[in-house]
N, C-alpha and C positions, 0 to 999 in steps of 0.2 A: 735728344741730342743737343738741343739749345742750351740746356743747363750745363752740360759737360763742356760745351764750347765756351761758354762764358767763364766757367771756372778755369779752363786752360788759358783763356785770354788774359785773365787777371794775373795768373802766374807767369806766363810767357811775356806779357807786356812789361811786368816789373823787371824781369831779368834783362830783356832787350833794352829797355829804357836805361837801366843802370849801366849796362855795358856801353851804350852809346855816350852817356854822360861821362863815364870814366875815360873814354877816348878823348872827348873834348877837353877834359881837365888835364890829361897827361900829355897831349900834343901841344908843344909850346906855341905853334902858329895859330892854333885854334883857341888856346887859353886866353890870348890877348883880347879876343872878342867873345869871351865866355858868356857874358850877360845876354848876348844875342843867340849864341849857338846852344846853350844848355837847354832852354825851353824847346827849341826845335828838335834837339836830340831826344828829349823825353817824350814829346808827342809823337815823333817819328817811330820810336821804339814801340809805343802802344799801337800805332797804326800798322806797323809791320807784323805785329803779333796776331792780328785778326786772321789772315789766311793761314798762318802757322797753327793757330788754335783750332781752326776748322779741320785742317788735315789731321792733327793729332787726335782730336775727338773722334773723327771718322775711323781712324786706325784702331783706337782703343775699343770702340764699339764693335768693329769687325773681329777683333781678337777675342772679345769676351762673349760673342754671340753663341748661344747654344747650338750644337750640331743636331739637326733634326733627322 
């Protein structure tokens, strides 16, 4: 499960970090302090993706578990 979780974390983290950085760049009030908020948004996206990846990996393993 750990391998699948790490793989899902890499994918989900990239997506979430990209979404949050896009929000920072497109909102004018956040864009003014972009050099401060862009790294925070990137790291925040990767940290938010950890529990999401764990949940997704668990659901994938449950859905693909053979029925005994």
